[in-house]
Backbone as a ProteinNet text record, in pm:
[ID]
protein_1_A
[PRIMARY]
AQLRGQLLQILEAEPNQQLRRKVSDCVQSLANQIVEIEEGQNPTNLKEWPELMPCLFRIICDGSKDSTLRADCLWIVKELTCSVWQMLLVNSSQTFQVLQTCLADPAQTVKAEAAALLCSFVDDIPSKEGRKPFQPLIPEVTSVMAQLASNPEPKELNTVLQALQSTTETADFFKQHIASHLIPVLENIAMNHPDESARKYAFEVIVSFMESKPKMMLKVPDYIQKALSLCVTFMMQLNEDMATWMQQDDEDDED
[TERTIARY]
-718.2	-834.8	-835.5	-740.2	-719.6	-714.2	-644.5	-630.8	-763.7	-840.1	-967.2	-1058.6	-1068.1	-1132.9	-1115.1	-958.8	-934.9	-978.9	-972	-1016.4	-1158.1	-1238.9	-1389.5	-1421.3	-1336.9	-1356.9	-1319.6	-1193.1	-1152.9	-1263.2	-1301.6	-1386.8	-1535.4	-1582.5	-1682.7	-1647.2	-1526.7	-1494.2	-1437.5	-1376.4	-1300.2	-1394	-1374.2	-1459.6	-1426.1	-1298.4	-1247.6	-1292.4	-1361.5	-1429.7	-1313.6	-1210.2	-1124.8	-1035.5	-996.9	-936.8	-1023.6	-1148	-1225.2	-1243.6	-1254.8	-1250.5	-1126.6	-1013.7	-904.9	-911.3	-966.7	-993	-1098.1	-1201.3	-1301.9	-1242.5	-1143.7	-1082.6	-987.3	-928.6	-859.4	-944.3	-1074.1	-1157.6	-1202.3	-1251.3	-1287.2	-1174.7	-1067.2	-929	-906.3	-916.8	-872.9	-967.7	-1097	-1207.6	-1225.8	-1203	-1198.6	-1070.2	-968.5	-852.6	-887.4	-942.6	-945.8	-1103.5	-1194.6	-1319.8	-1327.5	-1359	-1359.5	-1487	-1595.6	-1712.4	-1712.9	-1683.4	-1673.4	-1807.7	-1813.6	-1925.3	-2017.8	-2138.6	-2258.6	-2262.4	-2177.2	-2195.7	-2287.2	-2380.1	-2450.4	-2449.6	-2352.5	-2345.9	-2432.4	-2467.9	-2553.9	-2444.8	-2319.3	-2230	-2093.9	-1974.4	-1856	-1774.6	-1721.3	-1638.1	-1513.5	-1461.6	-1318.5	-1325	-1444.6	-1453.4	-1599.2	-1650.6	-1773.5	-1834.7	-1750.7	-1787.1	-1818.8	-1769.2	-1776.7	-1909.1	-1986.2	-2125.3	-2206.6	-2209.4	-2315.2	-2258.4	-2153.1	-2096.5	-2142.2	-2119.8	-2152.5	-2303.2	-2386	-2528.3	-2589.9	-2525.3	-2560.3	-2542.1	-2430.2	-2399.1	-2492.5	-2506	-2588.2	-2739.3	-2783.3	-2927	-2944.6	-2840.7	-2851.2	-2874.8	-2993.2	-3010.4	-2952.2	-2898	-2838.9	-2697.9	-2632.8	-2509.8	-2485.4	-2356.2	-2337.3	-2366.7	-2434.2	-2490.6	-2362.5	-2239.7	-2143.1	-2068.1	-2083.9	-2032.2	-2104.3	-2244	-2326.8	-2309.9	-2291.1	-2264.4	-2131.5	-2026	-1901.6	-1932.8	-2013.3	-2021.9	-2111.8	-2197.8	-2264.1	-2166.8	-2072.1	-1957.5	-1896.6	-1851.3	-1776.8	-1852.6	-1977.3	-2067.6	-2059.9	-2078	-2076.9	-1948.8	-1839.8	-1700.3	-1689.2	-1757.3	-1755.4	-1853.8	-1948.2	-2044	-1994.3	-1861.7	-1833.3	-1786.8	-1745.9	-1703.1	-1815.9	-1924	-2011.3	-2166.1	-2179.6	-2309.4	-2392.2	-2342.6	-2418	-2481.3	-2399.2	-2445.4	-2546	-2531.7	-2647.5	-2770.7	-2760.8	-2865.5	-2943	-2851.4	-2927.1	-2999.9	-2954.1	-3025.6	-3099.8	-3173.6	-3241.1	-3337.8	-3415.4	-3514.8	-3445.3	-3355.2	-3271.8	-3215.7	-3137.4	-3061.9	-3183.8	-3282.5	-3390.9	-3445.8	-3461.5	-3521.4	-3415.9	-3287.5	-3192.3	-3171.6	-3165.5	-3172.7	-3292.6	-3413.9	-3543.6	-3537.9	-3481.2	-3476.8	-3385.1	-3257.3	-3149.6	-3197.5	-3269.9	-3301.4	-3416.6	-3482.1	-3558.8	-3503.2	-3384.2	-3313	-3302.5	-3319	-3312	-3178.8	-3069.5	-2917.5	-2909.8	-2878	-2861	-2727.1	-2641.1	-2520.1	-2548.5	-2639.9	-2684.5	-2772.8	-2853	-2952.2	-2866.1	-2763.8	-2685.9	-2595	-2541.6	-2454.7	-2553.4	-2672.1	-2761.1	-2804.2	-2819.5	-2865.7	-2741.5	-2636.9	-2504.4	-2481.9	-2510.4	-2490.2	-2597.4	-2714.1	-2815.5	-2743.7	-2714.4	-2663.4	-2544.7	-2458.7	-2358	-2383.8	-2478.1	-2515.7	-2594.1	-2685	-2750.5	-2651.9	-2554.2	-2466.7	-2380.2	-2366.4	-2286.8	-2373.4	-2513.3	-2596.8	-2607.3	-2572	-2567	-2703.4	-2815.4	-2936.2	-3045.9	-3133.1	-3270.9	-3335.5	-3347.8	-3442.8	-3375.6	-3244.7	-3170.8	-3198.4	-3196.6	-3222.8	-3366.6	-3452.8	-3579.9	-3653	-3620.6	-3681.8	-3651.8	-3548.4	-3500.5	-3550.3	-3623.9	-3680.5	-3782.2	-3871.7	-3956.6	-3876.1	-3747	-3675.7	-3641.3	-3672	-3619.6	-3688.4	-3816.1	-3878.6	-3830.4	-3788.5	-3726.9	-3584.6	-3510.4	-3383.5	-3384.8	-3486.7	-3500.5	-3554	-3616.1	-3677	-3556.8	-3480.1	-3351.7	-3270.1	-3265.8	-3168.3	-3250.7	-3380.9	-3424.8	-3427.6	-3414.6	-3397.6	-3241.8	-3150.3	-3013.3	-2985.5	-3066.4	-3044.1	-3088.8	-3177.2	-3209.1	-3120	-3007.5	-2902.1	-2774.7	-2753.1	-2653.3	-2526.8	-2494.6	-2372	-2392.9	-2299.4	-2324.6	-2259.1	-2188.6	-2120.8	-2197.7	-2306.2	-2381.5	-2458.4	-2502.2	-2567.9	-2465.5	-2351.3	-2237.2	-2210.8	-2221.7	-2204.3	-2289.6	-2419	-2522.3	-2500.5	-2484.9	-2462.3	-2339.2	-2244.7	-2111.7	-2143.6	-2235.3	-2270.1	-2359	-2424.6	-2541.7	-2479.5	-2340.7	-2277.2	-2306.1	-2374.5	-2459.5	-2374.2	-2387.7	-2364.9	-2472.7	-2477.6	-2587.6	-2673.3	-2625.5	-2710.7	-2780.8	-2727.3	-2781.6	-2898.7	-2869.1	-2965.6	-3096.4	-3069.9	-3178.8	-3256.2	-3198.4	-3263.9	-3352.3	-3315.8	-3403.3	-3495.5	-3510.8	-3569.5	-3717.3	-3807.3	-3934.1	-3960.6	-3866.9	-3878.9	-3802.7	-3733.1	-3648.3	-3744.8	-3838.5	-3932.9	-3998.4	-4034.2	-4152.6	-4052.7	-3936.7	-3881.6	-3730.2	-3663.6	-3510.4	-3477	-3526.1	-3501.9	-3539.9	-3657.9	-3694	-3608.5	-3559.7	-3453.9	-3330.5	-3282.6	-3152.6	-3146.9	-3250.5	-3279.5	-3259.7	-3357.7	-3338.1	-3212.6	-3141	-3006.8	-2903	-2916.4	-2814.8	-2845.2	-2984	-2989.6	-2994.1	-3021.4	-3060.1	-2972.1	-2878.4	-2823.4	-2696.1	-2683.6	-2592.6	-2442.4	-2420	-2270.9	-2242.2	-2133.8	-2087.4	-2067.3	-2032.3	-1984.1	-2108.2	-2211.5	-2329	-2387.2	-2414	-2460.4	-2391.2	-2257	-2180.7	-2206.8	-2215.1	-2233.7	-2371.5	-2460.3	-2611.8	-2621.7	-2560.4	-2543.7	-2472.5	-2359.3	-2267.1	-2378.4	-2452.6	-2545.4	-2634.6	-2702.1	-2794.4	-2733.9	-2587.8	-2518.7	-2479.8	-2450.4	-2394.1	-2522.8	-2643.5	-2754.9	-2771.8	-2748.6	-2770.1	-2660	-2541.9	-2419.7	-2432.1	-2481.5	-2501.2	-2621.5	-2742.8	-2843.5	-2914.7	-2844.2	-2896.3	-3039.9	-3064.4	-3195.6	-3306.4	-3275.4	-3377	-3390	-3305.7	-3326.4	-3412.3	-3398.2	-3470.1	-3620.4	-3657.9	-3805.4	-3851.7	-3756.3	-3802.9	-3861.6	-3981.4	-4037.2	-3957.2	-3930.8	-3853.4	-3710.4	-3661.7	-3526	-3424.2	-3424.5	-3309.5	-3342.1	-3451.4	-3466.2	-3413.3	-3440.8	-3403.4	-3245.6	-3178.9	-3040.9	-2986	-3033.9	-2972.7	-2987.4	-3111.2	-3115.3	-3015.4	-2972.2	-2877.5	-2749.6	-2723.7	-2583.7	-2582.1	-2688.2	-2689.9	-2637.6	-2715.8	-2694.2	-2551.9	-2496.7	-2358.1	-2252.5	-2288	-2199.5	-2201.3	-2313.1	-2332.3	-2263.7	-2260.3	-2193.9	-2035.4	-2009.9	-1849.7	-1807.6	-1891.2	-1857.7	-1854.3	-1952.3	-1935.5	-1819.8	-1767.9	-1649.1	-1525.6	-1535.2	-1401.3	-1397.5	-1522.3	-1518.6	-1475	-1507.3	-1462.3	-1319.6	-1267.5	-1129.7	-1034.1	-1090.6	-1016.9	-1002.5	-1124	-1137.1	-1039	-1040.3	-939.8	-798.4	-755.6	-632.4	-579.4	-685.3	-658	-634.2	-725.9	-693.6	-564.4	-529.2	-397.2	-268.4	-289.5	-191.9	-198.8	-298.1	-287.7	-218.6	-229.1	-175.7	-17.2
5485	5531.7	5662	5739.5	5850.2	5805.3	5722.3	5660	5621.6	5535.7	5499.8	5607.4	5706.7	5829.1	5897.6	5911.5	5978.8	5905.9	5755.7	5686.6	5721.4	5721.9	5743.5	5882	5994.6	6124.4	6125.6	6059.8	6068.9	5993.9	5879.6	5797.8	5885.3	5972.1	6056.4	6173	6210.9	6347.1	6317.5	6212.4	6182	6209.2	6295.1	6288.7	6199.8	6171.1	6063.2	5933.7	5878.6	5744.8	5629.2	5619.3	5542.3	5544.7	5667.2	5681.4	5642.4	5667.2	5626	5477.7	5414.9	5264.1	5204.6	5272.4	5231.1	5257.9	5359.2	5385.7	5301.2	5252	5179.7	5014.9	4994	4858.1	4875.4	4994.7	4972.9	4985.1	5045	5051.8	4891.3	4815.3	4681.1	4609.2	4612.7	4528.7	4549.8	4658.8	4708.9	4646.9	4668.3	4624.6	4468	4399.3	4255.9	4201.7	4288.6	4239	4254.2	4367.4	4388.7	4356.7	4337.8	4294.1	4150.7	4109	3955.6	3950.5	3890.2	3853.7	3707.6	3681	3532	3459.6	3325.9	3235.6	3262	3284.6	3300.6	3449.1	3543.9	3684.5	3739.7	3842.9	3903.2	4056.2	4126.1	4263.8	4362.4	4475.1	4565.9	4659.3	4666.4	4745.5	4665.7	4736	4677.6	4734.9	4678.3	4732.9	4775.2	4710.7	4748	4869.2	4912	5020.8	5067.9	5124	5164.6	5272.7	5355.7	5467.1	5403.9	5282.3	5231.1	5227	5112.3	5076.3	5193.6	5285.5	5394.5	5505	5521	5593.9	5568.6	5410.6	5352.7	5372.7	5338.3	5333.8	5480	5552.2	5697.8	5752.5	5730.6	5748.8	5689.4	5542.7	5463.3	5533.1	5567.9	5607.3	5746.1	5837.1	5969.6	5980.7	5995.4	6012.1	6139.8	6232.2	6356.7	6319.7	6207.2	6198.4	6128.4	6134.3	6068.5	5929	5878.6	5735	5649.1	5694.5	5597	5587.4	5696.5	5692.6	5592.8	5624.1	5521.5	5376.7	5339.2	5212	5160.3	5250.8	5195.1	5172.2	5239.8	5207	5052.4	5035.2	4918.6	4805.1	4821	4738.7	4700.5	4800.9	4784.6	4684.3	4707.6	4628.6	4480.8	4468.9	4335	4265.6	4330.6	4264.5	4228.3	4313.4	4294.6	4189.2	4122.9	4034.5	3913.5	3866.2	3742.7	3790.1	3896.2	3934.4	3996	4067.5	4140.2	4082	3958.4	3920.3	3912.1	3880.2	3863.4	4003.2	4103.1	4249.3	4283	4264.2	4302.4	4213.1	4096.6	3994.2	4045.9	4096.8	4161.4	4262.9	4362.6	4476.1	4453.5	4347.7	4288.8	4366.9	4442.2	4540.3	4654.2	4719.2	4814.6	4762.5	4648.2	4585.8	4568.3	4507.6	4496	4629.7	4721.9	4853.3	4918	4899	4965.9	4891.4	4754.7	4679.8	4698.4	4712.6	4752.5	4884.6	4962.1	5110.2	5134.1	5049.6	5065.9	4970.9	4866.9	4793.4	4882.6	4971.7	5067	5194	5209.3	5320	5360.6	5491.9	5519.6	5474.9	5485.6	5451.8	5318.1	5265.2	5120.8	5079	5167	5109	5093.2	5150.7	5135.5	5016.2	5002.6	4872.1	4742.4	4759.1	4633.7	4601	4695.2	4671	4626.2	4685.9	4633.6	4492.8	4438.9	4313.3	4210.5	4253.4	4186.6	4154.1	4271.4	4264.3	4176.1	4161.6	4062.5	3921.7	3902.2	3761.7	3725.3	3811	3795	3762.4	3847.4	3844.5	3704.4	3667.3	3544.3	3419.5	3440.6	3318.5	3317.9	3414.7	3404.8	3357.3	3369.8	3338.1	3203	3134.8	2979.4	2913.2	2982.1	2914.2	2957.8	2860.6	2910	3014.6	3003.7	3103.6	3242.7	3249.4	3375.9	3435.5	3339.6	3396.6	3441.8	3365.2	3388.2	3513.7	3602.1	3741.9	3825.8	3766.4	3861.7	3809.8	3693.5	3623.8	3726.2	3791.5	3893.9	3998.9	4008.5	4086.9	4020.2	3887	3808.9	3881.5	3884.2	3947.2	4079.1	4170.9	4281.2	4275.8	4163.2	4134.9	4094.4	4007.9	3952	4080.6	4172	4272.1	4365	4379.6	4473.7	4385	4258.9	4200.8	4215.3	4210.8	4237.6	4368.7	4473.1	4610.6	4610.5	4564.8	4571.5	4500.3	4400.1	4310.8	4399.4	4499.8	4582.5	4667.6	4689.8	4779.9	4701.7	4728.8	4654.6	4657.6	4761.6	4771.7	4676.1	4587.3	4460.6	4486.9	4603.3	4597.7	4579.2	4653.9	4623.8	4494.3	4465	4310.1	4207.5	4222.4	4131.4	4125.5	4235.8	4247.8	4159.1	4154.5	4081.3	3922.9	3896.1	3760.9	3708.4	3768.9	3706.8	3670.8	3762	3760.3	3629.2	3610.9	3483	3351.3	3338.2	3214.7	3144.4	3032	2962.4	2891.4	2898.3	2804.1	2731.9	2639.6	2557.6	2675.1	2761.1	2867.1	2952.7	2987.4	3081.8	3019.4	2896.1	2812	2786.9	2762.9	2730.8	2856.8	2977.9	3101.6	3143.2	3112.6	3137.9	3025.3	2923.2	2794.3	2822.6	2898.7	2907.8	3005.2	3069.9	3159	3131.7	3017.8	2977.6	2979.5	2892.6	2866.3	3002.3	3061.5	3188.4	3307.1	3340.7	3447.8	3459.9	3343	3340	3302.1	3189.4	3110.4	3185	3245.7	3328.7	3430.8	3493.5	3604.8	3568.2	3450.3	3398.4	3334.8	3276.8	3212.7	3321.7	3408.5	3539	3592.8	3615	3680.1	3596.2	3452.6	3360.3	3343.5	3351.4	3333.4	3473.7	3575.2	3694.5	3819.6	3822.9	3944.3	3965.1	4087.6	4131.4	4100.6	4099.5	4086.3	3937.8	3888.4	3756.6	3712	3799.6	3779.2	3758.7	3851	3842.7	3720.5	3672.5	3544.8	3415.8	3422.2	3324.8	3318.7	3445.7	3442.5	3395.5	3426.8	3385.3	3228.1	3168.9	3030.2	2955.3	3028.1	2981.8	2980.8	3068.8	3076.4	2961.6	2931.4	2813.3	2686.2	2679.9	2547.2	2537.7	2654.4	2637.9	2597.5	2647.9	2601.6	2442.1	2393.5	2248.3	2179.4	2227.4	2171.5	2186	2298.3	2302.1	2230.6	2218.3	2148.4	2074.3	1964.4	1876.8	1821.5	1768.2	1700.9	1805.2	1927.3	2034.2	2082.1	2102.9	2129.5	2045.6	1912.9	1803	1851.4	1895.7	1916.5	2057.5	2126	2274.1	2250.2	2276.7	2249.9	2306.9	2219.8	2257.1	2298.8	2307.7	2366.3	2282.5	2156.6	2064.5	2079.4	2064.1	2088.7	2208.3	2326.7	2462.9	2472.8	2405.5	2408.3	2330.6	2209.2	2133.3	2195.2	2265.5	2347.6	2449	2531.7	2621.2	2562	2439.1	2378.7	2349.8	2308.1	2286.3	2390.8	2506.3	2644.8	2686.1	2679.5	2715.4	2613.9	2509.5	2405	2434	2478.1	2520.2	2639.6	2730	2862.4	2830.6	2753.2	2705.8	2649.4	2560.9	2489.2	2594	2692.8	2811.7	2890.8	2907.9	2988.8	2918.3	2785.9	2714.4	2707.2	2696.9	2703.9	2821.2	2943.7	3069.3	3094.1	3037.4	3039.6	2971.9	2847.5	2773	2819.3	2877.3	2952.2	3065.4	3145.5	3238.1	3216.6	3102.2	3035.3	2996.3	2929.2	2907.4	3013.4	3109.5	3244.9	3311.9	3298.4	3352.5	3268.3	3135.8	3046.5	3074.8	3108.3	3140.6	3267.6	3359.8	3482.7	3470.6
2942	2930.6	2840.8	2840.3	2764.4	2618	2588.2	2453.9	2387.2	2478.3	2438.4	2416.6	2495.2	2476.6	2351	2327.4	2200.1	2067.5	2080.8	1964	1926.3	2039.5	2003	1946.5	2003.4	1943.8	1799.4	1761.6	1630.6	1544.2	1577.2	1517.7	1471.2	1557.9	1548	1456.7	1477	1400.3	1267	1231	1092.9	978.5	899.8	776.5	664.3	678	553.4	576.6	499.8	510.7	523.8	436.7	457.6	570.1	618.8	746.1	873.6	859.9	962.3	972.4	871.6	880.3	936.8	927.2	1002.9	1129	1181.9	1319.3	1373.4	1292.3	1332	1372.2	1291.1	1300.2	1441	1464.3	1578.9	1708.9	1699.1	1813.7	1828.6	1723.6	1749.5	1796.1	1747.5	1775.1	1927.3	1977.9	2091.9	2202	2172.5	2252.6	2270.5	2142.9	2154.3	2236.4	2246.8	2322.7	2470.9	2518.9	2649.1	2732.8	2641.3	2701.6	2731.4	2839	2881.7	2975.5	2901.9	3007.8	3030.4	3150.3	3202.9	3186.9	3169.4	3149.9	3261.4	3235	3334.1	3375	3327.6	3361.7	3259.5	3297.3	3188	3225.6	3205.3	3245.3	3144.8	3202.2	3125.4	3053.4	3093.1	3013.2	3024.4	2976	2956.2	3058.6	3160.8	3255.4	3219	3122.3	3071.7	2978.6	2920.8	2842.7	2838.1	2967.6	2987.4	2885.8	2827	2727.9	2588.4	2551.4	2431.3	2367.6	2425.1	2365.7	2372.1	2479.4	2478.8	2359.4	2330.3	2234.1	2094	2076.2	1952.4	1915.2	2012.4	2001.2	1980.6	2059.3	2042.3	1892.2	1840.7	1695.9	1604.6	1619.4	1529.3	1530.7	1647.5	1639.2	1609.8	1591.7	1543.8	1402.7	1355.3	1209.5	1143.3	1211.4	1171.2	1132	1172.5	1162.7	1016.9	957.1	822.8	825.6	724.9	719.6	717.5	669.6	660.9	802.9	863.3	998	1102.3	1072.4	1146.5	1111.2	962	912.2	982.1	989.7	1050.7	1197	1267.4	1413.2	1428.3	1340.6	1335.6	1291.7	1207.2	1187.6	1299.4	1380.3	1506.1	1592.2	1618.2	1692.1	1655.3	1517.9	1442.9	1488.3	1461.2	1495.1	1636	1727.9	1870.1	1927.3	1833.1	1907.7	1970.5	1928.4	1997.3	2121.4	2154.8	2283.6	2372.4	2307.8	2393.9	2369.6	2320.1	2298.2	2426.4	2536.2	2666.9	2697.8	2690.2	2706.6	2619.8	2474.7	2380.2	2410.7	2475	2518.4	2624.4	2737.1	2840.4	2817.9	2730.9	2671.5	2553	2548.5	2429.7	2375.3	2465	2400	2334	2371.9	2310.4	2190.8	2200	2078.8	1948.5	2003	1912.4	1850.2	1907.9	1862.2	1787.9	1815.2	1736.2	1603.9	1596.8	1475.8	1390.4	1456.6	1370.6	1307.3	1384.5	1334.9	1212.5	1221.3	1115.7	1011.9	1022.8	904.3	823.1	888.7	802.4	765.3	779	765.1	593.8	559.1	432	342.7	434.9	386.4	362.2	236.4	214.6	302.4	313.2	387.7	538.1	578.6	725	734.9	626.7	626.5	632.3	527.4	518.6	641.6	717.4	826.8	927.7	953.7	1060.4	1011.5	883.6	865.8	902	875.3	894.4	1051.2	1097.8	1274.3	1317.4	1286.8	1332.8	1301.7	1187.6	1154.8	1254.3	1270.3	1350.4	1480.9	1534.9	1672	1709.6	1619.2	1649.5	1644.3	1551.2	1550.8	1673.5	1766.6	1873.9	1999.9	1987.2	2095.7	2090.3	2208.3	2207.8	2237.7	2270.9	2288.5	2210.7	2177	2111.1	2160.4	2294.9	2369	2359	2367.2	2348	2202.8	2111	1976.1	1944	1985.9	1971.7	1959.9	2070.1	2052.5	1919.4	1856.2	1738.5	1610.4	1611.9	1485.9	1428	1495.1	1418.1	1310.7	1342.5	1237.6	1112.7	1095.4	966.7	864.5	853.5	746.3	695.1	788.1	740.5	696.7	760.6	693.5	537.8	508.8	371	285.7	337.1	254.7	222.7	342.5	291.9	186.3	206.8	82.4	-36.4	-56.8	-178.6	-236.1	-135	-190.1	-231.4	-154.7	-203.8	-334.7	-348.6	-486.7	-609.2	-568.4	-695	-747.2	-663.3	-705.5	-770.8	-894	-961.8	-884.7	-814	-737.3	-626.6	-608.7	-512.8	-370.7	-336.9	-217.7	-94.4	-72.1	40.1	45.3	-66.8	-73.3	-33.1	-84.8	-46	109.4	169.8	315.4	383.4	344.9	400	371.5	248.3	204	262.1	288.5	357.3	494	570.7	708.1	719.9	604.8	618	609.7	567.7	552.8	674.3	669.9	778.5	876	1001.2	1111.5	1153.4	1231.5	1292.8	1348	1428.8	1498	1407.1	1289.6	1207.4	1134.7	1075.1	1009.9	1102.2	1234.7	1324	1348.3	1356.4	1372.2	1259	1131.7	1018.7	992.3	1065.9	1034.4	975	1052.3	1027.8	907	854.5	743.1	627.2	608.3	522.5	373.2	380.3	248.7	220.6	319.4	289.2	257.5	323.9	301.4	248.4	294.6	255.8	116.3	89.1	-24.8	-151.8	-145.3	-274.9	-319	-201.7	-225.2	-266.6	-225.1	-234.7	-375.1	-416.1	-543.4	-647	-614.3	-733.8	-753.3	-641	-640.7	-718.7	-685.6	-746.1	-897.8	-923.6	-1066.3	-1158.8	-1096.3	-1188.9	-1160	-1043.1	-1016.2	-1122	-1167.8	-1264.3	-1228.3	-1093.5	-1034.1	-1009	-1051.1	-1031.8	-886.9	-815.8	-681.8	-599.6	-634.1	-541.3	-591.5	-702.7	-741.6	-671.2	-670	-602.4	-456	-374.1	-231.3	-198.9	-284.7	-273.1	-276.1	-358.8	-387.4	-268.8	-228.8	-99	13.8	43.8	155	151.7	26.9	26.7	40.2	14	9.6	181.6	241.3	368.6	457.7	437.4	513.9	507.6	390.7	373.1	443.2	454	520.8	679	730.9	859.9	933.2	853.2	899.8	806.3	767.5	635.2	668.5	789	827.3	818.7	864.1	876.4	725.7	635.3	517.3	427	441.6	375.5	386.5	516	547.3	484.1	469.3	380.6	251.1	201.7	66.1	-36.9	-134.9	-255.5	-232.1	-123.3	-102.4	-171.2	-158.9	-227.6	-366	-440	-566.7	-620.3	-533.7	-590.2	-582	-474.3	-454.3	-564.9	-607.3	-702.7	-847.1	-872.1	-993.3	-1008.2	-897.3	-888.8	-924.4	-868.1	-886.1	-1040.5	-1103.1	-1244.5	-1328.7	-1292.1	-1360.1	-1341	-1217.5	-1205.6	-1266.3	-1284.3	-1350.8	-1514.1	-1558.6	-1688	-1722.4	-1642.6	-1658.9	-1655	-1563.6	-1544.6	-1690.2	-1743.8	-1866.9	-1981.7	-1979.5	-2076.9	-2065.4	-1944.9	-1920	-1968.6	-1927.9	-1981.7	-2132.1	-2195.7	-2344.6	-2399.2	-2328.4	-2370.8	-2352.1	-2233.4	-2204.5	-2319.7	-2344.3	-2447.3	-2572.8	-2604	-2753.4	-2742.8	-2648.1	-2642.4	-2642.5	-2565.1	-2573.4	-2722.5	-2791.1	-2933.9	-3016.6	-3001	-3080	-3053.6	-2926.6	-2881.5	-2947.6	-2955.3	-3019.3	-3158.3	-3228.8	-3373.8	-3403.4	-3300.9	-3327.4	-3312.1
[MASK]
+++++++++++++++++++++++++++++++++++++++++++++++++++++++++++++++++++++++++++++++++++++++++++++++++++++++++++++++++++++++++++++++++++++++++++++++++++++++++++++++++++++++++++++++++++++++++++++++++++++++++++++++++++++++++++++++++++++++++++++++++++++++++++++++

C-alpha cells in the first residue's frame, strides 16, 4: 500500500515528462496485475487500489495541472480499460462528463488521449447497451481528429488513429456516424496529411472497419468506393517510391 501511494505521489510531482511516462507505465502495469473484477461484478471503485482512480480523475479534471501530466493520467486510464471497464461503466455519467470535458480541452495532447481513451473503452465494453450512452461523443471525437489533422506534427493525431484500429465493437459503436463524420475526416487525412505515418494509419483504420464488419460497411454510402480509391492511390505512391529507389540504385551503381 505504501509503494502504491508513493507511485501516485511521484506521478503527480515529477516535472520531467520522460521520467513521468515511465512512472505512468509502472502505475498501469501494477494496476493491471493486481486489479481483478470478476464476471458479473460492477464495483464503483477498485478494492485492490481504492486511491488510484480518484487520484487519476482528480488530476485529469484539474485544469490548473500541466497538460502533459493530465494526458499521462488519461493514458493510464486507457491502458487500464481492459481491467476496469466495469467500474467506468457503473460510473457512466462521471466517465462521460470527464471524456466530454477533455475532448473540449485547449491542450491537443489532452484531447488526443481522451479520444484514444474513449476508443479503447468502448472496445472493451461487450454489449451494445453499454456502449450506447457514449455515442453522443462521436462527433466530438471526429472534430478532435480534424483539429489534430491541421497540425503537421502527427504525434497526437497518430495516438487517436492507432486507437481507432477497429474491432467489431469499435466499428459497431461508430456505425451511425461513419458516413457523416468518420470517413470524411479519415479520407482527408489519408489523402492530404503531410506526414506519411498519419496517412498510413488513417488508411489502416478504413481497412480495419471493412475487415471487422464487412456486411455493415457495404451498407455505408460510398464507403467501399472511397476505400478502393485510397487503395489505388497508395498503390500508385508505392510504385512511384519503387521507381525512385530503383533510380537511386542505378545512380549508385554508376558511381
